[in-house]
C-alpha positions in Angstrom: 34.9 -4.5 -10.8 33.1 -5.9 -13.8 29.4 -5.0 -14.9 28.5 -8.4 -14.1 30.3 -8.5 -10.5 28.2 -5.1 -9.7 25.0 -6.5 -10.3 25.0 -9.4 -8.8 26.4 -7.1 -6.1 23.2 -5.0 -5.9 21.2 -8.2 -6.1 22.6 -9.9 -3.1 22.4 -6.0 -1.2 18.5 -6.1 -2.1 17.9 -9.4 -0.8 19.5 -9.1 2.3 18.8 -5.7 3.1 15.7 -4.6 1.0 17.2 -1.3 -0.5 20.2 0.1 -2.0 21.7 3.8 -2.1 23.0 5.4 -5.5 25.5 7.1 -3.7 26.9 4.5 -1.2 27.6 2.1 -4.2 29.1 4.5 -6.7 32.4 5.2 -4.5 32.4 1.4 -3.4 32.5 0.0 -7.2 34.6 3.6 -7.9 32.2 4.0 -11.2 29.8 7.2 -11.8 26.4 7.5 -10.2 25.2 7.4 -13.9 26.9 3.5 -14.1 25.0 2.8 -11.4 21.8 3.9 -12.3 22.3 2.5 -15.3 22.6 -1.4 -13.4 19.4 -0.8 -10.9 17.2 0.3 -14.2 18.6 -3.4 -15.7 17.9 -5.4 -12.3 14.1 -3.4 -12.6 13.9 -5.1 -16.2 14.6 -8.2 -14.9 12.0 -7.2 -12.1 14.1 -7.8 -9.4 14.4 -4.1 -8.8 12.2 -0.8 -8.3 13.8 1.7 -8.8 13.0 5.2 -6.5 14.8 8.5 -6.1 18.3 7.7 -5.1 18.4 4.2 -5.5 16.3 1.1 -5.7 14.0 -1.1 -3.8 13.4 -4.7 -3.3 10.5 -5.3 -6.4 7.3 -6.1 -4.4 6.7 -9.5 -4.5 3.7 -11.5 -3.2 5.7 -13.4 -1.3 8.0 -10.9 0.5 6.9 -8.8 3.6 8.9 -5.9 3.1 9.4 -3.6 5.6 7.0 -0.5 6.1 9.9 1.8 5.3 10.7 0.4 2.6 7.5 0.1 1.1 6.5 3.5 1.7 9.4 4.5 -1.0 7.6 1.6 -3.5 5.0 3.0 -6.2 5.0 6.4 -4.8 3.3 8.2 -8.1 1.0 5.4 -8.3 0.0 5.7 -4.5 -0.3 9.6 -4.9 -2.4 9.1 -8.1 -4.7 7.2 -5.8 -4.6 9.5 -3.1 -5.8 12.1 -5.6 -8.7 10.4 -6.7 -9.6 9.3 -2.7 -9.6 13.1 -2.2 -12.8 13.6 -4.5 -14.6 10.5 -3.3 -14.3 11.0 0.6 -16.5 14.2 2.2 -16.0 16.5 5.0 -17.4 15.4 8.2 -17.1 11.4 7.1 -15.8 8.3 9.5 -13.4 6.4 8.0 -11.3 3.7 9.5 -7.3 2.8 7.8 -5.3 -0.2 7.8 -1.3 0.3 8.2 -0.9 0.2 4.5 1.8 2.4 3.1 -0.9 3.4 0.2 -3.4 4.3 3.4 -0.9 6.9 4.4 -0.5 8.6 0.9 -4.4 8.6 1.3 -4.5 10.3 4.6 -1.9 13.2 3.5 -4.5 14.2 0.9 -7.7 13.7 2.8 -5.7 16.6 5.6 -7.9 19.3 3.1 -10.9 17.8 4.6 -13.4 19.5 7.7 -13.9 17.7 10.6 -13.1 13.8 10.0 -13.6 11.1 12.2 -10.2 8.8 11.8 -9.5 5.4 13.1 -6.4 3.6 12.5 -3.8 0.5 13.5 -1.1 2.9 12.1 0.9 4.6 14.6 2.6 6.7 11.4 -1.0 7.9 9.9 -2.1 8.7 13.9 1.5 11.0 13.8 0.6 12.2 10.4 -2.9 13.9 11.5 -1.9 14.7 14.9 -1.8 18.6 13.6 -5.6 18.6 12.8 -7.2 19.6 15.7 -11.1 19.4 14.1 -10.8 15.9 13.4 -11.0 13.4 16.1 -8.6 9.9 16.0 -8.9 7.1 17.5 -5.7 4.5 17.7 -6.4 1.2 17.9 -3.5 0.0 20.2 -2.4 -3.9 20.6 0.9 -5.4 19.8 3.1 -3.2 17.3 4.5 -5.1 14.2 7.8 -5.9 13.8 9.1 -4.1 10.6 6.3 -1.9 10.5 4.7 1.1 12.4 1.1 -0.9 12.6 -1.0 -2.6 15.7 -1.7 -5.7 15.3 -3.4 -8.6 17.6 -6.7 -9.6 19.4 -6.7 -6.3 21.0 -6.2 -4.4 17.4 -9.3 -6.5 16.6 -11.4 -6.2 19.1 -10.8 -2.2 19.4 -11.8 -2.2 15.8 -14.9 -3.8 16.1 -16.3 -1.8 18.6 -16.3 1.1 16.0 -18.9 1.5 12.8 -17.8 3.8 10.5 -18.9 5.1 7.2 -15.8 3.9 5.3 -13.4 1.4 5.4 -10.1 1.9 3.4 -7.6 -0.6 3.2 -5.0 -1.8 0.7 -4.1 -5.6 -0.2 -0.8 -7.4 -1.7 -3.3 -8.9 -4.5 -6.3 -8.6 -6.3 -7.7 -11.5 -8.9 -10.3 -12.0 -11.0 -9.5 -15.8 -11.4 -10.0 -17.1 -8.1 -12.5 -14.0 -7.2 -9.9 -12.6 -4.0 -8.3 -10.2 -2.6 -5.2 -11.5 -0.5 -2.6 -10.6 1.8 1.2 -11.9 2.6 0.7 -11.4 6.2 -1.9 -13.5 8.5 -2.4 -10.6 11.8 -2.5 -8.1 9.0 -5.1 -9.8 7.1 -7.5 -10.4 10.2 -7.0 -6.5 10.8 -8.4 -5.6 7.5 -11.1 -8.1 8.1 -12.2 -6.4 11.1 -12.2 -3.3 9.1 -14.4 -4.2 6.7 -16.6 -5.5 9.0 -17.1 -2.3 11.1 -17.7 -0.4 7.6 -20.7 0.8 5.2 -18.7 1.5 2.1 -15.6 -1.0 1.8 -12.8 0.9 -0.7 -9.8 -1.1 -1.7 -6.7 1.2 -2.3 -4.5 -0.7 -4.4 -2.0 0.3 -7.3 -1.8 -1.4 -10.7 0.9 -3.7 -9.5 -1.1 -5.5 -7.6 -4.0 -6.6 -9.9 -3.9 -10.0 -11.1 -2.0 -11.3 -8.1 -2.7 -13.8 -5.3 -0.4 -13.4 -2.3 -0.9 -15.9 0.7 -3.7 -15.1 3.0 -7.3 -14.2 2.2 -8.9 -11.0 3.0 -11.8 -11.3 1.2 -13.7 -11.9 -2.2 -13.2 -9.4 -4.6 -17.5 -9.3 -4.2 -16.4 -7.8 -0.2 -16.0 -4.6 -1.6 -18.0 -1.3 -3.1 -15.2 0.2 -4.4 -11.8 -0.4 -6.1 -9.6 2.7 -6.1 -6.3 2.4 -8.1 -3.6 4.5 -10.6 -4.8 3.7 -13.8 -7.3 1.9 -16.1 -6.8 -1.7 -15.4 -8.1 -2.8 -18.8 -11.4 -3.9 -20.3 -11.5 -7.4 -18.7 -11.2 -5.8 -15.4 -13.8 -3.4 -16.1 -16.3 -5.5 -17.2 -15.8 -8.3 -14.4 -16.3 -5.4 -11.3 -19.0 -4.0 -14.0 -20.9 -7.4 -13.1 -20.5 -7.4 -9.9 -21.7 -3.7 -9.0 -18.0 -2.9 -7.8 -17.5 0.8 -8.5 -13.8 1.6 -10.4 -12.0 4.5 -9.8 -8.8 5.6 -11.5 -7.3 9.4 -12.5 -9.4 10.5 -15.5 -6.1 10.8 -17.7 -5.3 7.1 -17.4 
């Protein structure tokens, strides 16, 4: 099979299945795994694929709601960097509310060193992740399990969220844009839950990796001015720093960025 044919096959598979595995593609094409990795690098350079350990996933788009199982393998280093910053921001004994994003999962893993946290979440995966923390109080919202995800959504979820009042809300998004002044998401049900989470917290923290900046998705969550802090994986640049400073919004990223 010619390189152009291999790449088209990989492109088509990514569109259908959202991910590909190097070890599966190499024997299929009768080429080495290194050849497949070069093909994936080309697709990544084109913005089609995002390489992960052992393969690639369809590049995150503001207009595609990827399955949770794919999203949690995307931008792993960036999410880990965000989690490291969040560990320093959240104190022991805090009450926090977290959305069902893959970024929130990475954050809660880093927070497991904390003492006596109370966590309210619509994420089934977060609940499982912290089930071994006996000193924590954990509340699951319930609701309708979202297709392709491990999170609950819907009216019952929103009603449960609104019954709590917490110190910190931690959520993620598909896009944050200074031109429109909006924080956005692709899915209306997710956005509704995130708005409820924001309404139940004293301090509102957006945890968004650098790929989300200067992007706009389908559904408005809130205005940028509606959050108190933004935690990201790297310095977003002087324009963003000035924009956020003017609005009194804290910006946090790793000190070596």
